[in-house]
Each structure stands twice: as structure tokens, then as C-alpha cells.
N, C-alpha and C positions, 0 to 999 in steps of 0.2 A: 293486222296481221294476227294469224291464228297459229296454233301449235298442234302438232301431231306426234303420236308414239309410233315407232317402228315395231311392227308385230311380225314381220317377216322380211329378212335381209335380202335385198335385190340381188346382190352380188353380180351386177351386170345386166340383170333381166330388163328388157326393154331400155336399155341404155343407162339405167340408174345404178350409180356406184358411190361408195362413201357413207353408207347408211348402216348404223349398228343396231342390232336387236335391243329392244327395251330402252332406247335413246329417244329423246324428245327433240324435235326440229321445228323451225318456223316454217309455215307455208302460206301461199296466197292462192285463192281460187280466182281464176281469170275467164274470160270469154273472148272468142275471137269468131270470125265468120264461119269456122268450122265447129264451133260448139264450145263447151267448157273443158278447161284443162287446168292442171295445178303446177305451181312453181314451188319446189321444196328446196330449202337452203340447208346444205349439209354442214356448214360451218357458221357458227353464230358470229355476228360482227362482219361478215363479208357479204358483198353483193352477188356472189355467185350462186346460182341456182340450177337446178335440174327439173326438166318438165316430164309430165305423164298425163295420161288421160285418166278419167274418172275410175274405171274398172281396175286399172293398174294401182292407182292410189289405194283403193279399198282393199286390194290383195297384200300391200305391204305396210300400210298406215292406218291408224286410227285417230280420229279427231279426239283431242283432249281439252282444248279451250278454244 
């Protein structure tokens, strides 16, 4: 598991919600038949996650660990 910093609040962009500016979130980088994507967990301690592609991830998040 890795961590990222929210650098730009999605506010529903690309279906991402629940992420606050300057907050840190867990994420996983995954790969399927269509390529790489990210699972980002908006609430620590829960298995719920939202997904996005690499370009959307880079727009809204910065890897920190």
C-alpha cells in the first residue's frame, strides 16, 4: 500500500468524490487488460475505494510514500 497527497480536490471530476485538499490517502496501483489504474481509499480503515486512470491521478494526487 502506498500513500498520496491530494493536490487538487476532484469534487466529482471523473467520478471522484470525498477527497480533501492537502489530505493524505492510501492508494494502490493496479493493472488489468486495459492498462494501469489507481484505487484510492477516501476513508482510512475501510475497504471502499474509488478508481481513476494515471492522468486523472496525476492531476489530483501526488505520491508521498
